[in-house]
C-alpha positions in Angstrom: -0.1 -0.2 0.2 1.5 3.1 -0.9 1.6 5.7 1.7 1.4 10.0 1.7 1.4 11.9 4.2 -1.0 15.0 5.2 0.4 17.4 2.4 0.3 14.9 -0.1 4.3 13.9 0.2 5.6 10.0 -0.8 6.1 7.8 2.0 7.2 4.7 1.1 4.9 1.6 0.6 2.9 0.6 3.7 2.9 -3.3 4.1 0.0 -3.3 6.7 -3.4 -3.1 5.7 -5.4 -4.0 8.4 -5.3 -3.0 11.6 -7.0 -4.8 15.0 -7.0 -2.4 18.0 -8.4 -3.7 21.5 -10.6 -0.8 23.4 -10.8 -0.2 27.0 -6.8 1.1 28.3 -5.5 1.0 24.5 -7.7 3.9 22.5 -10.2 4.6 25.8 -9.4 5.6 29.9 -11.9 4.0 31.1 -10.2 2.2 34.2 -11.9 4.6 37.1 -15.5 4.6 35.3 -14.5 0.6 35.5 -13.2 0.9 39.0 -16.5 3.1 40.2 -18.8 0.4 39.0 -16.8 -2.4 39.9 -16.6 -1.5 43.3 -20.9 -0.9 42.8 -21.4 -4.9 41.5 -18.3 -5.8 44.9 -20.8 -3.9 47.4 -23.8 -6.4 46.5 -21.7 -8.8 45.7 -19.2 -9.2 48.6 -16.2 -9.0 46.3 -13.2 -6.6 48.0 -13.0 -3.0 46.7 -10.2 -1.5 44.9 -9.4 1.5 45.4 -7.1 4.0 42.4 -4.4 2.9 44.7 -4.8 -1.0 43.9 -4.2 0.2 40.3 -0.4 -0.4 40.4 -0.3 -3.0 42.1 -2.8 -5.3 39.9 -1.6 -4.2 36.8 1.3 -6.0 38.1 -0.7 -9.1 38.3 -2.7 -11.6 36.0 -6.4 -11.3 35.5 -6.3 -14.8 38.2 -3.9 -13.0 40.5 -5.8 -10.3 40.6 -9.6 -11.9 40.7 -7.8 -14.1 43.7 -7.1 -10.3 45.8 -10.0 -9.4 44.7 -12.0 -11.9 46.2 -14.0 -12.3 43.1 -14.4 -16.1 41.3 -13.1 -15.9 37.2 -16.3 -17.8 36.8 -18.1 -14.9 37.5 -16.7 -12.3 34.7 -19.0 -13.2 32.2 -21.7 -13.4 34.4 -20.5 -9.6 35.7 -19.8 -7.7 32.4 -23.2 -6.5 31.8 -24.1 -5.4 35.0 -20.1 -2.9 34.1 -22.1 -2.0 31.4 -24.6 -0.3 32.1 -22.4 1.6 34.7 -20.5 2.9 31.5 -23.1 3.5 29.5 -23.8 6.0 32.2 -21.4 8.2 30.3 -23.5 9.9 27.8 -20.5 11.2 25.9 -18.8 8.1 25.5 -15.7 7.2 26.9 -12.4 9.6 27.6 -9.5 8.3 24.5 -5.9 8.9 26.2 -4.0 11.8 24.5 -3.0 11.0 21.4 -5.1 8.1 19.7 -7.3 10.8 17.8 -4.8 12.0 16.0 -3.0 8.5 15.5 -6.6 6.6 14.2 -6.8 10.2 11.8 -2.9 9.1 10.6 -4.1 5.7 10.2 -7.5 6.3 7.9 -5.7 8.7 5.9 -2.5 6.3 5.0 -5.7 4.3 3.6 -5.1 1.4 6.4 -8.6 -0.2 7.3 -9.3 -0.4 11.0 -11.3 -3.0 13.2 -11.9 -3.0 17.4 -12.1 -6.5 18.7 -12.7 -5.9 22.8 -14.6 -7.4 25.8 -16.7 -4.3 25.8 -19.9 -3.4 25.0 -20.6 -2.9 20.6 -23.0 0.5 21.7 -20.6 1.9 24.8 -17.6 1.3 21.6 -20.0 3.0 18.9 -21.5 6.1 21.0 -17.0 6.5 22.4 -16.4 6.6 18.2 -19.3 9.0 17.3 -18.5 11.2 20.0 -15.0 12.2 18.9 -15.7 12.2 15.1 -14.4 8.7 14.7 -16.5 7.7 11.6 -14.4 5.0 9.4 -13.5 2.1 11.5 -15.1 -0.4 9.8 -15.6 -3.1 12.7 -16.6 -3.2 16.2 -16.4 -6.8 17.2 -17.3 -7.4 20.9 -16.9 -10.9 23.6 -18.0 -11.0 26.8 -16.3 -14.2 26.9 -12.0 -12.0 28.0 -10.0 -15.1 26.4 -11.2 -15.5 23.3 -10.1 -12.4 21.1 -8.3 -15.0 18.9 -11.7 -16.5 17.2 -12.9 -12.6 16.9 -9.5 -12.1 14.9 -10.1 -14.6 12.0 -13.6 -14.1 12.0 -12.3 -10.9 10.9 -9.8 -12.0 8.7 -12.4 -15.0 6.9 -14.9 -11.1 6.9 -12.2 -9.9 4.6 -9.9 -12.2 3.1 -6.4 -10.9 5.3 -4.2 -12.8 6.0 -2.5 -12.9 8.9 0.5 -11.1 7.9 -2.1 -7.9 6.2 -3.1 -7.9 10.0 -1.5 -6.1 13.2 -3.5 -6.2 16.8 -2.5 -3.1 19.1 -3.8 -3.7 22.0 -2.9 -3.4 26.4 -2.6 -6.9 27.6 -1.3 -10.2 28.3 -4.4 -12.0 27.1 -4.1 -9.8 23.9 -0.7 -10.6 23.0 -1.5 -14.3 23.9 -4.4 -14.2 22.0 -2.6 -12.2 18.7 0.1 -15.0 18.4 -3.2 -17.7 18.8 -4.7 -16.4 15.1 -1.0 -15.8 13.9 -1.5 -12.2 13.7 1.9 -9.8 15.1 1.0 -7.2 17.9 1.9 -3.9 19.5 1.8 -4.0 23.4 1.2 -0.5 24.4 2.1 0.9 27.3 0.2 3.0 28.6 -3.4 0.5 29.3 -4.6 -2.0 32.1 -1.0 -4.4 31.7 2.1 -3.4 33.7 5.6 -4.0 31.1 7.0 -7.0 33.2 3.3 -9.1 32.2 3.1 -8.3 29.1 6.6 -9.0 28.1 6.8 -12.6 29.5 4.1 -13.3 26.2 6.8 -11.6 23.8 5.2 -8.8 21.9 5.8 -8.2 18.1 6.1 -4.5 19.6 6.2 -2.1 22.2 4.4 1.2 22.3 5.3 3.8 24.7 3.1 6.9 23.5 -0.1 6.7 19.9 2.8 7.4 18.2 5.1 4.4 18.7 2.4 2.8 16.6 2.7 5.1 13.4 6.0 4.5 12.8 5.7 1.1 13.8 3.8 0.3 11.0 5.8 2.3 9.0 8.9 0.4 10.1 7.6 -3.3 9.1 
């Protein structure tokens, strides 16, 4: 794919045809709303409360470790998800994005790269957030409340658009994003501003690391 910058200058050949993004922790900074929603649920169900000062510790834990720390049974995750979504829907303007995300997505769109979102959030929450940020070019939003099955959604997306794994680049913030990408045969960028600490993410061996949104753009241009 031939790429040009916003002034029309030739920038070279872009090998990535399709980019797939995680949503929470990658595009959307939903952590404070998530904590509030979780604590509302925890008070009703008897789980341990999550405090903002706990976040750095929780980021260094795997998902099973977090569940044990919070006295939250992993089997309850699919059942708890709809209750958390109801809380997130209270944000009528959608969820806030991290600084630089909107510009990054706009530049990828200008380069002709197709984009999708695969998330364990809810489709309507994601769509509302994209609309609030005036993003109307993301083609697909695929969601599942089963947090460890993103590879199946990746394969579904590739089949729909007749893509090879080498055509696609996934961008996510958690170890499970990296693992799912590898199961699907897709290269993955881990972003350092999300839910998982580097000590957890690097164990899954991401192909690329982005410490700011502009690093994602640089990765795309250098593949």
